[in-house]
C-alpha positions, 0 to 999 in steps of 0.5 A, spaced: 845 295 847 849 293 853 856 295 853 858 288 855 855 286 848 861 290 845 867 285 848 864 279 845 864 283 838 871 284 838 876 287 834 864 310 824 837 365 814 840 367 808 844 361 808 838 357 809 835 359 803 841 360 798 845 353 799 839 349 796 839 353 790 847 351 788 847 345 783 852 339 784 853 339 777 858 345 778 865 344 779 868 350 782 875 351 782 878 353 790 886 355 787 888 360 792 895 364 793 899 361 799 896 354 798 899 347 795 897 346 788 891 341 786 894 335 782 887 332 781 882 336 777 875 339 780 870 335 777 874 328 780 875 332 787 867 334 787 865 328 785 868 325 791 863 329 796 857 326 797 852 329 802 846 324 802 841 329 806 842 334 801 846 341 802 847 344 808 843 350 811 844 355 816 838 351 820 842 344 819 850 346 819 855 342 815 860 337 818 865 333 813 867 326 814 873 323 812 874 316 813 881 311 814 884 306 811 881 301 807 874 303 808 869 308 803 866 314 805 859 311 805 862 304 809 865 308 814 859 313 815 853 312 811 849 308 817 853 311 823 854 319 823 850 321 817 843 320 820 846 320 827 848 327 826 842 329 822 838 327 828 842 332 832 841 338 827 847 337 823 848 335 815 853 330 814 857 330 808 863 325 806 869 325 802 870 318 798 878 318 798 881 314 792 883 306 792 880 306 799 885 311 802 891 306 800 894 311 796 898 317 797 896 320 803 898 327 800 893 326 794 888 324 799 889 331 803 887 334 796 880 331 796 879 333 804 882 341 802 877 341 796 872 338 800 872 343 806 872 348 801 866 345 797 861 343 802 862 351 805 860 353 798 854 348 797 852 351 804 852 358 802 859 360 805 858 356 812 864 354 815 863 346 816 866 342 821 870 336 820 870 329 823 876 324 821 877 317 823 884 314 823 888 316 817 883 321 816 886 324 821 893 326 819 890 327 812 886 332 814 891 336 819 896 335 812 890 339 808 889 344 814 897 345 814 899 346 806 892 349 804 891 355 809 885 357 806 882 350 807 883 352 815 880 359 814 873 356 812 873 350 817 870 351 824 873 345 828 876 339 827 874 332 831 879 326 830 877 319 832 883 315 833 888 319 829 895 317 828 899 324 828 905 321 830 906 315 826 904 308 828 909 302 829 907 298 823 910 291 827 906 292 833 899 294 829 894 290 826 895 294 820 901 290 818 896 285 816 895 289 809 902 288 807 905 282 804 912 280 806 915 287 805 910 290 800 905 295 803 901 300 799 903 307 800 899 310 805 901 304 810 908 306 809 907 313 810 903 312 816 909 308 819 913 312 824 919 316 821 916 316 814 918 322 810 910 324 810 910 325 818 917 328 817 914 333 813 908 334 816 912 335 823 917 340 820 913 346 821 907 349 825 905 342 827 899 345 831 891 345 831 889 350 825 882 350 828 879 348 834 880 341 835 879 335 839 882 328 838 879 322 841 882 315 843 881 309 846 886 305 850 884 298 846 885 301 839 889 295 837 891 299 830 894 306 832 900 304 836 902 307 840 895 310 841 896 316 846 902 319 843 899 319 836 892 322 839 897 328 841 896 335 836 899 341 839 893 345 841 888 340 841 884 338 846 886 330 847 880 326 850 881 318 852 874 314 851 875 311 857 875 318 861 867 318 859 866 310 860 871 307 865 874 300 861 870 301 855 873 296 851 872 300 844 877 298 839 879 302 833 874 299 828 868 301 832 870 308 833 865 310 827 859 308 831 861 308 838 856 311 843 861 314 847 866 317 842 859 320 838 857 323 845 864 327 846 865 328 838 858 331 838 859 336 845 865 338 841 861 340 835 856 343 839 862 347 843 866 350 838 871 344 837 873 343 844 870 338 848 869 336 855 866 330 858 864 334 864 858 337 860 855 330 857 850 328 861 846 321 861 853 318 862 850 312 865 846 310 858 851 312 854 856 308 857 851 302 856 850 302 849 854 300 843 852 305 838 849 312 838 842 314 838 839 314 830 845 309 828 844 302 825 847 297 829 848 292 823 853 297 820 858 294 826 858 287 823 858 290 816 865 294 818 868 287 821 866 283 815 869 288 810 875 289 814 876 281 815 875 281 807 879 286 805 885 284 809 884 277 807 887 279 800 894 281 803 895 275 808 
């Protein structure tokens, strides 16, 4: 489908044999010296992981998907990255964060840290890559910093529209989730200058694994977007470096054809994307969604966002 239609829319060998034998009713514990403690029980943490296409294998290696504010794992990834990644040789699993990622981001990070270990365990010891959207970026970075063992089992990190530095809330569409001065926890924590960011930036704030961040100048939610996409040691790519003037906003980053092409290049190159390697740029830039994604998910995501925000305004 033409990119111009997007503007009218407006505002997701041993190991190969060993991993399928692992039973999902097991709840392994990953308590490791040097890590932050887990406050959530292992059953709850493991139940939050969904692998729609079964356990990853050496021939279909793992990717863990982390959603953002106000969404669920299924809503963000189920019809987009999950089938697209399978078609491109990867097995995607996703985390569903509590309360639609509206609660304490420190708790959400426990789900990510555990999830990285758990998906590695499910795959027989393979290292998963992780792809995040929005709040999933700083939550994943928190997990990698405060659970060093999680970083040790992670192959790479690709962040779509991350807010690594903090959002200027009054300039962002995120403000629609607040009523007067009342915002849910993760919104305050995502605000520039919050205690969450003070702790995140205090020590060794840098890429803990090979990392690529991808941002769009038309984001509208993460403000300012360019500075929020920066993570010391990471490769930072603007979507419009691949497709000039592409009007992709924050919500559609999880299905956007250009964003997916950059993310896939990063996955295929140890976490470091390079737009100069990407072929078929013309056809990529003419599409809205990437091949094997269900375009209906774009409309569903928009409707969900509108329905959810109407409950706050």
